[in-house]
N, C-alpha and C positions, 0 to 999 in steps of 0.2 A: 500397539496401532491393531485395532481386530481385522482378519483375515477372512476370503472368501472360503467357503468348505463346500469339496464337492463331493456327493455322495456318489459311492462308488455300486454295483449291480445289486451286490443283497443290501443296498440303503444303511450301509455303515460310514459314519461321517470318516472324511480325509480330512486333515487341516491343509490348506492351501501353501503352509512356510512351516519350519519351523520354528520361528519366532511366535506364534500363535498361539502355541501350546500353554502359555501360561494366564494370556488375556482373550482364551476363547471360549465365547460362549460354550456351555454345557446343557442347560437345556434348548434343545430344540424349539419348545418357546417361543425362543428367543430370536429365530430365523426365520427368513422368508425367501422364496425362490425370487431368484433373479434371471430375468429373461425366461423364457419357456421353462415351464417343467420340465420338457426333457431333456434340455441342458444339466438338469442335475446339481448349476450353480446354487449358493446361498451366501447371503447375507446376514448379518445382526439387523432386524428390525427399525432399531434407533438411526442408521448407518442410511438404511433406503428412506426412513421419511426426510435427512437429512441433506441426500440428494437430492428428492424430490424438490426442495425447498429454491433450488438454485432457480434465478431467473432464465436462462439460456443453456440449449444443449450440452455447449461446449464448456460451460464450468461445472455442469455436472456429472461430463465425460471424466475431466481433469480431478474430478472429486474422488470418485469410484474407482478409478485408474489406483488411486494408494490402498484402496480396501478389496482389490483384485488378485493384486500383484506383493512380493517383498519389494522392497529395495534392491536388493541382490537382486535378483531377477530384471528388474527395471535397469538395472545398469545398463544390462547387457545385454536389450532386446530393445525394438521399437515398435510399432505397431503391425508393420507387415515385415521386418527385416531387411538385411541387406546381405545377404552372404559374399557377396564383394571385401564387405569392411569385416565380415566376422561377428556382423550385430544379428543375433536372433532374433524369429518373428515371435511377438506376444501367442499366449494361447487361441488362437480362434474361437475354438468354443468357449471361453469366456471374453472376448471382443464380440461375437455375434450375439453372449447375450446381453453385454452393454449395449449393443445397437438397438436389439428389440427391446430393454426397459424404455433407451430413451425415445424410439420409436411411439411406442405404449403413452408416454408419458410428454411428448412435445411433442402435440399430433399435427401443430399445425404448419413444422419445420420438413423442411426435404432428407428425412433420415438414413433415405432409401442406400445401397450400395455404393450407388455413384453418384448421389443425391450432394449437393452443393454444402448442408451443416452438417452433415455426417461426414463430409472433407474438413470444415475447420475442427469438429471433434478430432478426427485423427490428427490434425495439424497442433494443437490444445494438449493432447496428450504426448504427443513426439516432444514438445515445449515441455513439458513438465517431467516427460525425462530426461532432457539436456538440463533441467535444472538440480535435477537430483544428484546425476553424475557431476557437476560442477561443485555441489556441495559436499560431495564424500570429496572431491578430490581438494579442495581449503582444506575437510578434515586431516585425510593423509598429510598433507604439506605442513598444515601445526605442528602434526603429532611427531613428524621428520626433524624439524626445526627442533622442539623440546628437546629431542632425543642428541641433534647434534650440540646444542647447549650445553647436557646433561655432561657427556661425552668430554667437550672442551675444558669444561670445567675441572673434573675427574683427571687429565690427563697434565692441563699446569698445574694443580696442587702439587 
């Protein structure tokens, strides 16, 4: 999965995730600004093209969230966070860039910070994050069960 690249002040690219190093685009020709240029968030042009093809902004938001953040970051976060539960907020710069991008590409929808359609996007993003958490939990259970079975067969031999 390709993830966002954040430009540092001296315009050097920094991968948004350590997992992205082998798959990230090496050429800046393949990257484009996501949201306002001042946010310095870049995504591969093909990712942005596919995201623009979504019919509704909440579908586009669900698609982009997986490219803006790694699964490891998403698992411990949600859009606004919840400190009481130990849930971290997602990077507000990237969330702002996402909202700006959606406003630009879905101009007939109410995507202001308090807009009804933006709330649907936030709900969709948080739902996607819960799904990723569940998938990770199921994977861990499968691995744990396989390990227990191996231990049981080794000890019974």
